[in-house]
N, C-alpha and C positions, 0 to 999 in steps of 0.2 A: 894316272892321277892328275896330271896337268889338264887334260881335256875335261875331266869332271868339274874342276874348279871354274873353268871358263863357262861351261854350260850352266852351272849354278849361278854365277854372276849374271849371265844374260837372262835367266829366268826371274831373278829378283828385281831387276831394273824395270820399272814400269814404262810403257811407251809414252812418249811425249803427247800430251792432250791436244796441242795445237798442230802437231806435225802432219796431220792427214792431208793428203793431196786434195786440192780444190777447196780449201777453207775459205770462208767468207765471214768476217765479223763486222757487223754494222748496226745491229739492233741490241747488242749486249749492253746491259746497263753499266757494268764496270768499264767497258770500252768507251761508251758515251761520256761517262763521268770523267774519265781520264783525258779524253780529247778536250772537253770543255775546260777542265782545270788547267791543262797545259796552255791552251791558247789564252785563256783569261789571265793567267799569271804574267803574261807579257803585256797585256792591255792595261791591267789595273794600275801599275806604277806610273802610267802615262795619263791617268784620269779618264780613260776611254770606257764606255759601257761594255758590260760583259756580253759576249756572244751567247746566243741561245741555239739549241740543237734544232736542226731541220731534218725531218725524216725524208722530205723530198730531195734535199741536196744529198743526203746519204744514199738515196736510191740512185741518183745520177752518178755519184762517186763509185758505187758498186758496179754499175753497168760499165763504166770506163775501166775500172780495175779488172773486170773479167776480160776486157779487150786486151789489156796489157799482158795478162796471163797467156793469152793465145800467142802473142808475139814474143813473149818472155823478155821484154825490154821496156824501159821507161820512155815515155814520150807524152807530151801534153796533148789533150783532146782538142782538136782544131775547132770543135763545135761549142766549146765551153762559153766563149764570149757571146756567141749567137743565142745561147740559153740565158744570158745575162748572169753568168757565174764566173767567179775567180777559181783558181785551182792551184793546189800545191801537191807535188808528188815526192815520194820517198820510196826507195827500194833497197833491199839488203838481204843478207843471208837469212833464211827462214829460221824463225824462233831464236835468233841471236840478239835481238834488241828489244828493249822495253818501249812502251808507248812514249814515255818521256824522252828517251833517247831519239826516237824518230822525230818528234816535234822539235826538240832542242836543236836538231841539225839545221832546221829552218831558221830558228831563232839566232843561231850562231852568226848569221849574216849581219846582225846588229853592229858588229865591230867595223863594218865598212859603210854603214849608213850615216848620212848627214841629214839632219832635219832641214827640210825645205820642199821644193817642188820635186816631184818624182820624175825621173830617177836621179838620185844624187848619191855619190859614193866618196869615201875618204881617200882611198888609196889609188884608185885608177878608174877610168871611165868604164872598163869592162868588168868591174867587180859585180858580183851578183848580190842584190839585196831584195829582189822581188818576192822571195818566199816570206821573209821577215815582214816586209811592208804589207803584204797581203794579210798577214795575221793581225797587224795593228792598224789597218786602214780605217780611218774615222767613220766612214759611212757604212762599213760592213756591219751587219747586225746578226747574221746567223752563219752557222757552219754545219756541214754534215760530212762524215767521213766513212770510209770502208777500208778494211784490211783484208786483202786476198792473198793467197799463197798456193804454190804448187809443190811444196815439200822441199824445194831448193831455194826459192826466192820469195820474199814477202814484198808486196806492194801496198803502200798506204796512199790513198787518194783522199784529199779533202777538198770540198767545194764550198765556196763562200758566196753569200748573197747580201746585198748587192756586191758585185766585184770591185776590187780595189785596183791599185797600180795603173791609174789613169794618168798618162803623160801630161805634165804641166800643172797637175793639181798638188796641193799640199797633202801629205800623208795624214796628218792629224793637226 
């Protein structure tokens, strides 16, 4: 009888819609809206113009995300600056995080940010603020993101144009 119960439970639980290996989300309207809403929620209180979606940046983010899947590790694209793009990366357990949680991880660096010329940090010179400052950089106008996964790890790549985090410049 015990085996029957287990089999019935397994048959009733639907498979996760996003769990398939090799997923790529970058054109989905709900994803685009969530990414823009999250980014702009940090810009608006600072009086900064809202970012707009860039399909071109999303395509570049997708291409790099697919490279990350091949190596199954996060690392910045060394070509992003040559493309005149900024970049933020996030990775974590597949299907365990909301879009808001992913982006708020970058925004959490605000606690170490000091307004002034980039980079500036409250607690120590090695504090990381670059993800947050890229999101709120005054001259950045557009963003494009892609979420890719392999069933174990999700990678979120966002690209920004024009790029921020220019040493010696004011963030906003």
